[in-house]
C-alpha angles and dihedrals in degrees: 000000000000113000122244093244091050091053092047092050087075128072124283103260096244096149093052088053091050090053091050092051091047091051090050090051091050090054100037107015099078097254114159128222112293092014126142132206146201127205119209121190135167132211122234114280126245105258130191133215113255114270093009141072092232114119122241116240107282124233117177119233106257098221090054094046093049090060097037114025084219123137096187117122122231094025130127140196142204129199120196110205103207095039091044088222123153116193126189121204117203129185115269121243114287109200092204092053092049089065090063105026107025128236116334125229111287123225089249092053091046092053089055093046102044134053095243135119099225139011121208135164122269088241086070096056099101092045090049091050089053090051091049092049089056092050096048096044126185092335094053121108124199114214122198140148108254100218091046099060119101124229110265096035109124126208091170094113090065118088090206130031137171107202102168138067101319096091094043091051092049092052092045092054096045091049092066096078111057127209124223093269093054092047089051089054092051090046090052091049088052093049091055092042089053090056090049094049089051090050090055092049090053092047095047101088095052100035117102101192138035091242091065090059092046088053091050090053097046094042092053092049093051092046090056099045105273100113094167129056116231087227138343106296119248109221103173122172128193116342091350085080087075089068105089098212101024109167107167094098092178107099126115117255090225118076106243092214101047096025086222126124112266116254106243144000124216112208116191106174140133137180124231118228118194090336096311121114140226117199114191132163128192131172121204142166115262090212093054094252132072117234113237093258096045089046090052091054092043092053090048093053091046089051089051090053098044093049091048091049089054089058097051122108140115112310098016114144105243092210089060092054090048092051090049090056088055091049092053090048091051093050091049095047090048091053091050090050095240089115122043146156099050145072122251090255093048093049090048092049091050089049091231092148091065087075088068102026105035102159136067123276094244151317140229116278132206133092087002127040089231093037126203132265100049097119094215118188107212090174092062107130090212107092091207092065104025094097098034103123096197124052128182135017122340116238123217110261095034119121118219137175120236107203118156119173144180117212136185099207115159093205091059101035102041094069087058090051091051093052108079091204090059102027091067089070094056124070101215094191090060092040090057089065092060105048091096091059089072107187138334123202129168118190133184133175115231137183115223113232133184094262103023137318145289116231110219094185118093102167107127118264106159103111095231093051092047091051092047093052092050088048092056090075092062 
């Protein structure tokens, strides 16, 4: 098996991606027999903070990156279908900018670095588009994304153009199935994220505020080559862990009322490596040892995840895996006495488990944390599926998160308690003993294979190992 670093020593397979997008457009983009096409995409622009010449943090446009592997701002690309020619356009040298930023990448250096056929300057774009229009003729179609075309770019030479959503949709669909290089990038992001999660576990016993743990995570990622976070880290202590996308990360780890250390901390954080994301969640005891009730919920969530992982392989219906997670949650909550007065099937039918597990089981992962192609239906009237970000069968080569959770969030649960038809299924006296647990979520990133899956996430999740790592800081 080729190592991750050996795979990543090669070039990002931009041209293979361009071919895939072109083939998708031939099949689904309305191209007739004997037709030809040209793709035009632009990089993200350099943008400045208001009232200053300091640049805003840069994040490359994902459609452009997918067909270029290039993280330069202010660049562009074209891909000519029939000629199978991918051209990258980079900004020309600006003598004033060199004073501050040094020499830019030259066309010769760019040709060596990127998987493209030619490199030209962005000042040549309109002339190049005119040349391509002449080559494609009356049967040529120019594809671009409307809101990602700069003023002054002219598609007038083309007889036919599709400047709308067709190209974006084609890229979003082709991004679902990853090649070996993309999987290696996500694996690398996970390797770094694992180191950062471990750093947080070791810092947990001596830290006094959530922000210290956020700093431990980010610092470890940067030190190991992931300078960007895939998303804003969630560092939620105590009952804040019941807020799904908590982002304050500034609360003390000691309860101001009891002066005791809060029970648990939920860390949902992932590094980004060369534009590809990791997305990993772990929940652990701040004292180094779970309380009996928080351990019971932790074990339940881990069981939900492990049973769902056992189901995953090419062609599995994601909705079925999601429902199974709810079934496991229902059985566990019944055993704990939090749920009552109904069979597993009845509680599932009444959607009672959505009070404790309100979100979807997972989402695609890649260039975006919530990657494209999932076909979510946020208008679904069924609360069990409304927030499920992936619908349908999973293809081999896709990367998906598996992130069940159980939460004790008053805002979500109390409407169930106020509804007599639903409240009868919840034993409030037992529930009251669990509010302090907050929320528990465990999340891994897995590659779908023909016969199963490969788990890319190595951050510890066995309760004993988690407790031991927190204990090391004592």
